[in-house]
N, C-alpha and C positions, 0 to 999 in steps of 0.2 A: 579140654578146659576143665580145671576143679572149682568148683564154687564152695566156698565154706563161709559161715557167717563172722562175722569178726569183733566178738563182744569188748575188746578191750578199746575199743574207740570211744572219745567223749561223746558222740553224737550217734543217731537212731540206731538201736538194738537191731534193726533189720540190713545194716550196712554189710554188704558182701564183699567178700574177697575173692578174685578173679586170679587164679594162677594157670599161666597158659603151659602146657608141657611141650618143649620142643623137641624131646627126644621120646619115640615111642617103642624102644624096643622093648623085649620081656622084662630085663632088670629094670628099667623105669617103670614099666606098669608094674611090677611087683612092688617097688617102694611105694608108689602109689596107693596100690592096694593095701600095703601095710599102715602106711599114713593116715589112710581115709578112715582106719577102724578106730582111730582115737579122735575124728572130727565130729561135732556134733552137728547132726543134720536136722533142720527144721524145729530145733527147739534150743534155747540157751539153758545152761547150768543155773543152779540157783544162784551160784555167788555171781555168775557173769550177769543174770538177770538183775539181781540186787545192783551191781555197779553201774548198770546200763539205765535204770530208773531216771527218770529226769529231776534234777534237784532244780530249786529256785533260779541258781547262776545260768545252768545248761538251758533251763527254759527262757530266761532273760536273753542269753546268747540267740540262741534258735531264733528268736522273733527280731533279734537285732539283724541277724543274717538273712531271714526271710524278707523283711523290708529293703535291706540292701539289693537283695538280687532282684526283687521286683523293679527297683530303681534301674538298676543296671540293664535289667530286660529291655527298659524302654529305652535306653540310652544306645543299645546296641541296634537295635531295631532303627533308631534316627541314623546311626552312623552307616548302617548298610544300605540306605538311601544314597549315600555319597560313595558307592562302591568303586566307581569308575575315575574317582579324584586321585592326582597322583601325589603321592608323598615324597619320593627323591627319586634322583639318578644314580644309579649302583655302577661301579666301575669294578674291574678284574682285581685291581689293589684291595678292593674293600674285602672281596671274599676271600681273597688268599691271607690275609691278614686277620682272619678270624671274625669277620663280620664285624670289626670295630666301624662304629658310628653309622652302623646299618641300622634304619627304622625297620624293622619286621615284625614286631610284636606290641601289642598294646596289653599292659599290664597296669594294675592299678595299686597293687599288694606292696610290690617293693621294686625297687629300680637303682642299678648301678650304673651310673654315668661317670665318664672319666673326666669331666669338669665339676660336677655337683657332687659327687661321692654317692654314697648309698642314700635313699629314702625309702622311708615306710608311709605309703599312702600319700605319698607327695611331701612329706614330712624330710626334712634332713635328721638324719641318724643324731646329730649333735641334740637337736631341739627335740626329738623322741626322749633321749635321755633326760633333759631338762623337764619335760613336760609329765612323763608316767610316774606314776607312784613308786616310790623307793622304801626299802625296809627302813625300820627304825633306826637311825644313824647311817645310813647309808647313802651314798652319793650317786649310783647307778640305779637307772631304772630297773623294777623289776623283770625278768622274761615273761612271766604270766600277764603283765601290762602291755608288752609288745605283741603278745599272742593276740590279745584280745584286740589291739588296735589294727593289727594286720587282719583279723577276721570281719570286724566291724566298720573301722575307718574312723572310730572315735576312741579318744583318750579315755581310759576308763577310770572310775572313782576309785579312791582305796579301799572301799568295802568290797566294790566289783571283784578288784585283784584279791582282796583276801578270801572271798566266796570260791575265787578260780583256784587259789593255791590248794585249799580245803579240798575241793573238788578233785584234782590232781592228787592228792596224799590219799582220798578214799579209792580213789581208782587205781593206786600203785600196786596193787596185790596182782601179779601175775596167775592168769587162771591155770588150774591144774591141766586142763586140756592143752594148754600150750607146750608144758613141759613136757606131757606124753607126746605131744606131735614132734617137737625136738629130738626127743629121745629115739623116736621110733626110727 
């Protein structure tokens, strides 16, 4: 395994990227050695550190996600107490047809249902588009608003979306280390 810091993510600068090496022949190891010369280990570059510093909107987003995680952890514990509860019967036809209509995963961020369509946090996509902030003169919800909704479960304010857009623009420069690694 090769572990490298991932400085271009919008969240903690301590985020790690784990890359599993499936082939360990000498050519693969030579390639890893060559690439690892360009990976910053233990510290971020000055540009990456500046980009990873928490802005007010990222701090707000982190606090909302932390609160949601705490709430969901309690919900998970309550659901696990009902671990023996039967959800549905499965048939061979359901498995052959690509798991259609099989209830096999609990998800809250988004869902695709044959009857209700796509939902974000339980909200139909049509309603999301109606409720999310739009660009001036626009008719479609901004992607930054959808991102906020998916992460927090809340429809963001216009100010939150504007701040997210500014944050994404501020972080849009690809660190030189990334180009060096790709060129290696």
